[in-house]
N, C-alpha and C positions, 0 to 999 in steps of 0.2 A: 504493500500500500504506500502510495506517494504522499509524503508529508507536505503540509502547506508551505513550510520553510524551504523545502527542496524545490517546490514548484516556483516559488518567488525567485530563488537563485537562478533557476533555469531561465525564467523570463528575462532577468537582468543580463545574463550571459548572451542570450539570443539577441537581445537588443543591441548589445555591444558589438557583436559580430555583424549585425546588419548595418550599423553605423560605419564600421571599417569598410565593408563592401561598397557602401554607397559613396563614400568620400575618398577612399584610398586609391582606387584605380579606375581607369576608363575601360572602354571596350577593347582598346589596343594594348592594354597592359601597362601603359605609361601612367605615372602618377598624375592625378588631376591637380592643376595648379603648379606644376613643376616647370622646368625650363622650356618645354615645348609650348606651353600656353603663355608664359610670361616672358616674351622676348626671344624665345627660342627660334631656331631656323624654320621648323615646319609650320609653326602657327601663322606667321605673317608672310611666308613665302620668300623671305630674304634673310641675310645673315645678321641684320640689325646693327651690329657694330661696324663692321668694315664697309658696309654699303653707304653709311653716312660719313664716317670719319676716317676711312681707310685710304688706300692709295688712289681711289678714284677721285676724291676731292681733297685738295690741300697737300697731296703727296707729290711724287715726282712728275705726274702728268701735267701739273700746273706750275709748280715752283722749281722744276728741275732744269736741266741744261737745254731742253727743247725750246723753251722760251727765253730763258735768261742768259743763253750762251753768247759768245762773241761773234756768232755768224760763221759762215763757211770758211772765211779766210782768217778769222781772228784766232788768237791763241791765248785768250784769257785777259787781254788788256795790253796797254802800251808797255807795261813792265816786261812783257815777254819778248818784245822787239828790241833792237839795238838803237839807242838814241842817236839822232843825227847831230851834225855839228852846225851851229848857227841857225838863224831863222826861228820859225816856230814849227811845232809838230802837232798836227791836227788829227783827231780821230773822228770818223764819220760813220753814222749808222745809215745804211741804205737798204730799206726793206728788211730782209732777214740777214743781211751781210754787214760786216764791219771792215772798213779799210782805213789806212792812215796815209797822210800826205805830209811831206816835208816842204815847207814854204819858205823860200829865200827872196823871192821877188818883193822889194820894199813895199810896193803898193798892195800886194797880196797879204803881206804880214800885217799891215795896218788894217786892212779889210777884215782879216781873221780876228784881230783884237776887237774891232768895232762890233762884229757879229756876236762875239762871245759876251761883250758888255751889253748887248741888246740895243745898240744905237744904230745898227744898220740892218736893212732888210735884204741885202745882197747875200744870199745863202748858198748859191750853187758854185762849188769849186770847179773852175774851168782851167784845164792845163793840157799841155802836150802829152800824149800817151806814149809811154816807153814800154815795149814788150820785153821786159827783163825784170827779174826779181830785185828787190832792194831790201836791205836789212831793216829799214825803218817801217816797211810795209810787209811785215812777216806774214807768211801764209799765202801770199799771192805771187803770181809770176809776172806781174806788171807793176808800174807805178806812174805817177804823173811827174813830169820834169819840174823839179822844185823852183827853177828860175822862171817858169812860165805861168805859174798858178796865180790867178786872180779870181775874184768872186763876182757873180752877176745875179741879177734878179730874174733874168730870162736868157735862154740861149737857144740855138737851133736844136731841133729834136734829134738830129742824126748823131749827136755826140752823147746822148743820154743812154743809160743802161745800168744794170746792177753789176757789182764787182764780179759776181759769179759768171755772168754772161761775157763780160769783157775778158776774163781770165780764159774762158773756153774758146773765144773767137778773136783774140787780140790781133792776130795778123790781118784779119779782114775788117776790123772794127772801124778804123779810121784814124786820123791824125790827132784828134782831140778827144778828151774824156770830160764830160760834164754831167754827173748824176743829178737829175732834177730833184729827186726825193732825198738827197743827202741831208742829214741832220748833224750838226757839229755837237758831239757829245763830250769831247775832251780837248783841251788846248794846253800845250806845254811850251814854255819859253826857253829856247836853247841859245839865245843870243849872248848871254854873259855867264851862264852856268852850264857846264857840260852834263850835269845831271838832269837838265831839262825839267825844272820844277813846274808844277801845275799853275796855270794862270787862275787866280781867284775869281 
């Protein structure tokens, strides 16, 4: 004969088992409220962490060398090239490329200084094209003749082009090089200091 106390204990135990079964596991055997439901990969269809803060955003795809590099012909900045003697040493960003020019033409030197100071709108470096490498323009197989470079607000289109294009087609490009989209990004004064300090 079952005693009332035994029956009460049985009911309590059965209720306990039912509670565990209802809240402990789902149909797939995974714990309810565990990592799958709260931010886990299967619940929302993504990895949650890396999809927002991983390499896709803020990683190398945006802040790496692909966008912030020195361009096809650059080697990380003017410090990688050999400073020239005299004149000024200008670094230009042209679309995705970077090239450098040594300017000794007195008028060109002053124009470069004025452009850097923001007092001139003549921003196109126009000079005779020389199809030979120069230590001050490292990474490229061409340079502009330092004695011929002057700045202009507009030039004929035939002398426009990116450094990459000029480097690949220098022999057929023409006598002058004048990249319209050039942006003066660095200027160094080599007239009195062989270390060519930055122009402030």
